[in-house]
C-alpha positions as CSV (number, residue, x, y, z in Angstrom):
1,X,169.6,49.8,218.2
2,X,166.7,51.0,216.2
3,X,166.0,49.8,212.7
4,X,167.4,52.2,210.2
5,X,164.1,53.5,208.8
6,X,162.7,54.1,212.2
7,X,165.9,55.7,213.6
8,X,165.8,59.5,214.3
9,X,169.5,59.6,213.2
10,X,169.5,57.4,210.1
11,X,165.8,57.5,209.0
12,X,166.0,60.9,207.4
13,X,168.8,59.7,205.1
14,X,166.6,57.0,203.5
15,X,163.0,58.3,204.0
16,X,160.7,61.2,202.9
17,X,158.8,62.8,205.9
18,X,155.7,63.3,203.8
19,X,155.5,59.8,202.5
20,X,156.3,58.4,206.0
21,X,153.4,60.4,207.4
22,X,151.1,58.5,205.1
23,X,152.4,55.2,206.5
24,X,152.3,56.2,210.2
25,X,150.1,54.5,212.8
26,X,147.7,57.4,213.1
27,X,147.1,57.6,209.4
28,X,146.5,53.8,209.3
29,X,144.0,54.0,212.0
30,X,142.2,56.9,210.1
31,X,142.0,54.5,207.1
32,X,140.7,51.6,209.1
33,X,138.0,53.9,210.6
34,X,137.2,55.3,207.1
35,X,136.6,51.8,205.7
36,X,134.4,50.7,208.6
37,X,132.4,54.0,208.2
38,X,132.1,53.6,204.5
39,X,130.9,50.0,205.0
40,X,128.2,51.2,207.4
41,X,127.1,53.9,204.9
42,X,127.0,51.4,202.0
43,X,124.9,48.9,204.0
44,X,122.7,51.6,205.3
45,X,122.1,52.9,201.8
46,X,121.2,49.3,200.7
47,X,118.8,48.8,203.7
48,X,121.0,46.0,205.1
49,X,121.5,47.8,208.4
50,X,119.4,50.7,209.9
51,X,120.2,54.1,208.5
52,X,120.4,55.5,212.0
53,X,123.0,52.9,212.9
54,X,125.0,53.7,209.7
55,X,125.0,57.4,210.6
56,X,126.2,56.8,214.1
57,X,129.0,54.5,212.9
58,X,130.0,56.9,210.1
59,X,130.3,59.8,212.6
60,X,133.0,58.2,214.7
61,X,136.2,60.2,214.5
62,X,139.5,58.3,214.3
63,X,140.6,60.3,217.4
64,X,138.1,58.2,219.4
65,X,140.3,55.1,218.8
66,X,143.2,54.7,221.2
67,X,146.3,53.4,219.4
68,X,147.5,52.0,222.7
69,X,144.4,49.9,222.9
70,X,144.8,48.7,219.4
71,X,148.4,47.7,220.2
72,X,147.3,45.6,223.1
73,X,144.6,44.0,221.2
74,X,146.9,43.2,218.3
75,X,149.4,41.6,220.7
76,X,146.6,39.2,221.9
77,X,145.0,38.4,218.5
78,X,147.7,39.2,216.0
79,X,145.5,41.7,214.2
80,X,144.1,45.2,215.2
81,X,140.6,44.7,213.9
82,X,139.0,42.8,216.8
83,X,140.0,45.6,219.2
84,X,139.1,48.2,216.6
85,X,135.6,46.8,216.4
86,X,135.2,46.9,220.2
87,X,136.4,50.5,220.3
88,X,134.0,51.4,217.4
89,X,131.1,49.7,219.1
90,X,131.7,51.6,222.3
91,X,131.8,54.9,220.4
92,X,128.7,54.1,218.3
93,X,126.4,53.5,221.3
94,X,124.2,50.5,222.2
95,X,121.8,50.9,219.3
96,X,124.3,51.0,216.6
97,X,127.0,48.9,218.1
98,X,125.7,45.5,216.7
99,X,126.0,46.8,213.2
100,X,129.6,47.7,213.2
101,X,131.7,45.5,210.9
102,X,128.5,43.8,209.5
103,X,129.4,40.9,207.1
104,X,133.1,41.9,206.9
105,X,136.2,40.1,208.0
106,X,139.5,41.4,209.4
107,X,141.3,41.2,206.1
108,X,138.6,43.1,204.3
109,X,139.1,46.2,206.5
110,X,143.0,45.9,206.6
111,X,143.5,45.3,202.9
112,X,141.2,48.1,201.9
113,X,142.9,50.5,204.4
114,X,146.2,49.5,202.8
115,X,144.9,50.3,199.4
116,X,143.8,53.7,200.6
117,X,147.2,54.4,202.0
118,X,148.8,53.2,198.8
119,X,146.5,55.6,196.8
120,X,147.8,58.5,198.8
121,X,151.5,57.6,198.3
122,X,150.9,57.1,194.6
123,X,149.7,60.8,194.3
124,X,153.0,61.9,195.9
125,X,155.1,59.5,193.8
126,X,153.5,61.0,190.7
127,X,154.2,64.5,191.8
128,X,157.8,63.7,192.7
129,X,158.4,62.0,189.3
130,X,157.0,65.0,187.5
131,X,159.3,67.3,189.4
132,X,162.3,65.2,188.7
133,X,161.3,65.0,185.0
134,X,161.0,68.7,184.8
135,X,164.5,69.4,186.1
136,X,166.1,66.6,184.1
137,X,164.3,68.0,181.0
138,X,165.9,71.3,181.5
139,X,169.3,69.7,182.1
140,X,169.0,67.7,178.9
141,X,168.1,70.8,176.9
142,X,171.0,72.9,178.4
143,X,173.5,70.2,177.7
144,X,172.3,68.8,174.3
145,X,175.6,69.9,172.7
146,X,177.9,69.5,175.8
147,X,180.4,66.8,174.6
148,X,181.8,64.2,176.9
149,X,183.1,60.6,176.5
150,X,180.5,58.0,176.4
151,X,181.8,55.0,178.2
152,X,181.2,51.2,177.8
153,X,182.7,48.6,180.1
154,X,184.2,51.5,182.0
155,X,186.3,52.7,179.1
156,X,186.0,55.8,176.9
157,X,184.1,54.6,173.8
158,X,182.5,57.3,171.6
159,X,181.7,61.0,171.9
160,X,178.2,61.8,173.2
161,X,176.4,64.7,174.6
162,X,175.8,65.1,178.3
163,X,172.2,66.0,177.4
164,X,171.8,62.5,175.9
165,X,173.1,60.9,179.1
166,X,170.5,62.9,181.1
167,X,167.9,61.8,178.6
168,X,168.8,58.2,179.4
169,X,168.0,59.0,183.0
170,X,164.7,60.6,182.2
171,X,163.3,58.1,179.7
172,X,162.7,55.4,182.2
173,X,160.9,57.7,184.5
174,X,158.5,58.5,181.7
175,X,157.8,54.7,181.3
176,X,157.5,54.3,185.1
177,X,154.8,57.0,185.2
178,X,153.0,55.2,182.3
179,X,153.3,51.9,184.1
180,X,151.8,53.3,187.3
181,X,148.8,54.6,185.3
182,X,148.4,51.1,183.8
183,X,148.5,49.3,187.2
184,X,146.3,51.7,189.1
185,X,143.0,50.1,188.0
186,X,144.3,46.7,189.1
187,X,145.8,48.1,192.4
188,X,143.2,50.5,193.6
189,X,140.4,48.1,194.3
190,X,138.3,47.4,197.3
191,X,138.7,44.2,199.4
192,X,135.4,42.7,200.5
193,X,134.7,39.0,200.7
194,X,133.7,38.1,204.2
195,X,135.2,35.2,206.3
196,X,136.2,33.0,203.4
197,X,135.6,35.1,200.3
198,X,132.0,33.9,199.7
199,X,130.1,36.8,201.1
200,X,127.8,34.3,202.7
201,X,126.9,36.5,205.7
202,X,125.1,38.9,203.4
203,X,123.1,36.3,201.5
204,X,122.5,37.5,197.9
205,X,123.4,41.2,198.8
206,X,127.2,40.6,199.2
207,X,128.2,41.8,195.7
208,X,125.9,44.8,196.1
209,X,127.6,45.8,199.3
210,X,131.1,45.3,197.6
211,X,130.1,47.6,194.8
212,X,128.6,50.2,197.2
213,X,131.6,50.1,199.5
214,X,133.9,50.7,196.5
215,X,131.7,53.6,195.4
216,X,131.9,55.2,198.9
217,X,135.7,55.0,198.9
218,X,136.1,55.8,195.2
219,X,137.9,52.6,194.6
220,X,137.4,50.1,191.8
221,X,135.4,46.8,192.3
222,X,137.4,43.5,191.7
223,X,135.9,40.6,189.9
224,X,136.1,38.7,193.2
225,X,137.6,39.1,196.6
226,X,141.5,38.8,196.5
227,X,142.3,37.6,200.0
228,X,144.7,35.0,198.7
229,X,145.5,36.7,195.4
230,X,148.3,39.1,196.0
231,X,149.5,39.8,192.6
232,X,148.2,43.4,192.7
233,X,150.5,44.4,195.6
234,X,153.4,42.4,194.2
235,X,153.0,44.2,190.9
236,X,153.2,47.5,192.8
237,X,156.2,46.3,194.7
238,X,157.8,45.5,191.4
239,X,157.0,49.0,190.2
240,X,158.7,50.4,193.3
241,X,161.8,48.3,192.6
242,X,161.9,49.4,188.9
243,X,161.6,53.0,189.9
244,X,164.3,53.0,192.5
245,X,166.5,50.9,190.1
246,X,166.2,53.6,187.5
247,X,167.0,56.4,190.0
248,X,169.9,54.2,191.2
249,X,171.3,54.1,187.7
250,X,171.4,57.8,187.7
251,X,173.0,57.9,191.1
252,X,175.6,55.3,190.0
253,X,176.5,57.4,187.0
254,X,176.9,60.5,189.1
255,X,179.1,58.7,191.5
256,X,181.4,57.7,188.6
257,X,181.3,61.1,187.0
258,X,182.3,62.7,190.3
259,X,185.3,60.6,191.0
260,X,188.4,62.7,191.5
261,X,190.1,61.4,188.3
262,X,187.0,62.2,186.3
263,X,185.5,65.3,187.9
264,X,182.8,65.8,185.2
265,X,179.9,66.4,187.6
266,X,179.2,67.0,191.3
267,X,176.1,66.6,193.3
268,X,175.9,70.2,194.4
269,X,177.8,73.2,195.6
270,X,176.5,72.9,199.2
271,X,179.3,73.5,201.6
272,X,180.0,70.6,203.9
273,X,177.8,68.1,202.1
274,X,179.4,64.7,201.8
275,X,182.4,65.8,203.9
276,X,184.9,63.5,205.5
277,X,185.7,63.4,209.2
278,X,189.4,63.2,208.5
279,X,190.0,64.1,204.8
280,X,189.2,67.7,204.3
281,X,189.6,67.4,200.5
282,X,186.7,65.1,200.0
283,X,183.2,65.7,199.0
284,X,181.5,62.3,198.9
285,X,178.6,61.7,196.6
286,X,176.4,60.8,199.6
287,X,173.1,61.6,197.9
288,X,173.8,59.3,195.0
289,X,175.0,56.6,197.4
290,X,171.7,56.7,199.3
291,X,169.7,56.3,196.2
292,X,171.8,53.3,195.1
293,X,171.5,51.7,198.5
294,X,167.7,52.2,198.4
295,X,167.5,50.6,194.9
296,X,169.6,47.6,195.9
297,X,167.5,47.2,199.1
298,X,164.2,47.3,197.2
299,X,165.5,44.8,194.8
300,X,166.2,42.4,197.7
301,X,162.8,43.1,199.3
302,X,161.0,42.5,196.1
303,X,161.8,38.8,196.5
304,X,159.9,38.7,199.8
305,X,156.8,40.2,198.1
306,X,157.1,37.4,195.5
307,X,157.3,34.8,198.3
308,X,154.2,36.4,199.8
309,X,152.3,35.5,196.7
310,X,152.1,32.0,197.9
311,X,148.9,32.1,200.1
312,X,147.3,28.8,200.9
313,X,143.6,28.1,200.4
314,X,141.2,31.0,200.9
315,X,143.1,32.9,203.7
316,X,146.8,32.5,204.4
317,X,148.9,31.8,207.6
318,X,151.9,33.9,207.0
319,X,152.2,35.5,203.5
320,X,150.1,38.4,204.6
321,X,152.5,39.2,207.5
322,X,155.4,39.0,205.1
323,X,153.7,41.9,203.2
324,X,153.4,44.0,206.3
325,X,157.1,43.6,206.9
326,X,158.1,44.3,203.3
327,X,155.8,46.7,201.4
328,X,156.0,49.7,203.8
329,X,159.7,49.5,203.8
330,X,159.7,49.5,199.9
331,X,157.3,52.5,199.8
332,X,159.4,54.4,202.4
333,X,162.7,53.7,200.6
334,X,161.1,54.7,197.3
335,X,160.0,58.0,198.9
336,X,163.6,58.7,200.1
337,X,165.0,57.8,196.7
338,X,162.7,60.2,195.0
339,X,163.5,62.9,197.4
340,X,167.2,62.5,196.7
341,X,166.7,62.1,193.0
342,X,164.9,65.5,192.9
343,X,167.8,67.0,194.8
344,X,170.3,65.7,192.2
345,X,168.2,66.8,189.3
346,X,167.8,70.2,190.7
347,X,171.3,70.9,192.0
348,X,173.7,68.7,189.8
349,X,176.8,70.7,188.8
350,X,178.3,69.9,185.4
351,X,181.8,70.7,184.4
352,X,181.9,71.0,180.6
353,X,185.6,72.0,180.5
354,X,186.5,68.8,182.4
355,X,184.5,66.7,180.1
356,X,186.4,67.9,177.1
357,X,189.8,67.7,178.9
358,X,189.1,64.1,179.7
359,X,188.7,63.3,176.0
360,X,191.8,65.1,175.2
361,X,193.7,63.5,178.1
362,X,192.9,60.1,176.6
363,X,194.4,61.3,173.2
364,X,191.0,61.6,171.6
365,X,190.7,57.8,171.2
366,X,186.9,58.2,171.3
367,X,187.2,59.2,167.7
368,X,188.5,55.8,166.7
369,X,185.2,54.6,165.2
370,X,184.7,57.9,163.4
371,X,188.2,57.5,161.9
372,X,187.6,54.0,160.7
373,X,184.3,55.0,158.9
374,X,185.9,58.1,157.4
375,X,188.8,56.1,156.0
376,X,186.6,53.3,154.8
377,X,185.3,55.7,152.2
378,X,188.7,55.7,150.6
379,X,190.2,52.3,151.4
380,X,188.9,48.7,152.3
381,X,187.2,48.6,155.7
382,X,189.6,45.9,157.0
383,X,192.7,48.1,156.2
384,X,191.1,51.1,157.8
385,X,190.5,49.2,161.0
386,X,194.1,48.0,161.1
387,X,195.5,51.5,160.5
388,X,193.3,53.0,163.2
389,X,194.1,50.2,165.7
390,X,197.8,51.0,165.1
391,X,197.2,54.7,165.4
392,X,195.4,54.2,168.8
393,X,198.5,52.4,170.2
394,X,200.8,55.1,168.9
395,X,198.6,58.0,170.1
396,X,198.5,56.6,173.6
397,X,202.2,55.8,173.7
398,X,203.3,59.2,172.3
399,X,200.6,61.3,173.9
400,X,199.4,62.7,170.6
401,X,195.7,63.3,169.4
402,X,194.5,60.2,167.6
403,X,193.4,61.9,164.4
404,X,196.8,63.5,164.0
405,X,198.4,60.1,164.1
406,X,195.8,58.6,161.8
407,X,196.4,61.4,159.3
408,X,200.1,60.7,159.4
409,X,199.7,57.0,158.8
410,X,197.2,57.4,156.1
411,X,199.4,59.7,153.9
412,X,200.9,56.8,151.9
413,X,197.5,55.1,151.4
414,X,195.0,57.8,150.5
415,X,195.0,61.3,149.2
416,X,195.1,64.1,151.7
417,X,191.8,65.4,150.4
418,X,190.0,62.1,150.8
419,X,189.1,62.9,154.4
420,X,188.1,66.3,156.0
421,X,190.6,66.0,158.8
422,X,189.5,69.2,160.6
423,X,185.9,68.0,160.9
424,X,187.0,64.5,161.8
425,X,189.2,65.8,164.7
426,X,186.2,67.5,166.5
427,X,184.3,65.1,168.8
428,X,181.1,67.2,168.5
429,X,180.9,66.2,164.9
430,X,180.4,62.6,165.8
431,X,177.3,62.7,168.0
432,X,175.0,60.8,165.5
433,X,171.4,61.2,166.2
434,X,171.9,62.5,169.7
435,X,169.8,65.7,169.2
436,X,166.8,63.9,167.8
437,X,167.0,61.2,170.5
438,X,167.0,63.9,173.2
439,X,164.0,65.6,171.5
440,X,162.2,62.3,171.3
441,X,162.6,61.8,175.1
442,X,161.6,65.4,175.8
443,X,158.4,64.9,173.8
444,X,157.6,61.8,175.6
445,X,158.0,63.5,178.8
446,X,155.2,66.0,178.2
447,X,152.6,63.7,179.7
448,X,154.1,63.5,183.2
449,X,155.1,67.2,183.6
450,X,152.4,67.9,186.2
């Protein structure tokens, strides 16, 4: 049985083809060769290796490197770089061969290649977040006055607008885009330290090579090699988990809104999507389920990335391998969650009539707080609370609208004109600052609408 993410059957459920192409073996080999070529150019420019050798090494195309040969070499040594260097030396020719991988160590090449792959995935993540934000922004605007029951602890609580609910899905995405901008300078840095992080093989030119290599690859330069300091990748993994967690919250809300007894939203109108093999009436919220699964999986995998922070001495024995097992999965799951999140944001169906019906079906009890505060202007707050509490029980028992019952009970306590009963009975009149809150989120979103 194949692992789920590699399965031709299950993989497309959880992954995004464009993201996974950036994580594929052939792309990885391209990045490894790119780093070795950039190192040669940097050292040639500094006069550390002959310019002619740098040119020959830099010209080697990734297609010259046989992935099968790397696989065999990795099986022997545990890393692909020994075999990669041999392949590059063969391709470079006898004059340039000795200068391949000059002053570098395996982890320098692999970590920097990883950073290059991460940089490419980040570009796609930023684009996907922007697309989702654009669709959610439109949804929030369209439904800024669409009333539904806000729910707390699974119970109808207060009236709110569906636009505000959508804004609550959008606001974290804005913050995640900002967080990504903040961590990029720490994350997108070159790795170059030589065998034990001292750059000793290059004498007093090591830091110059580090800076020149970073310049060649358009990466930042760290304050020191980070072979055993993995907080940059763990921070990125934390960001991945945060992002999928927020998408998962949206998915969980949609699962609940699409329940048969609620029916306030549906994932899409696509025929056959989420169908059951034996129950023809069902349309399962499968897209949302996949997002929630990815979010929960990333939350679990994040612990492994935190375990991988514990690297002993200057180069570790196993923490690095834990990263190999974990980070690509998290990136792939995040790509899939973004793909599905975009599908939801673009195709979500909203049933405004059902939203209002569900409030009425619960006898308008979402107006209980509004009734208390309206009555509290004409009687002590404690008495108002007791009256409304009694009215809630009667409304549910007798199937009557709450405000009608409150009005009847209040006749002997306050004058009829003390409360505008018509205004109080309309849930859309108790939405508080919803409109301004939506606008605040929409304004904050402008920076990520790419």
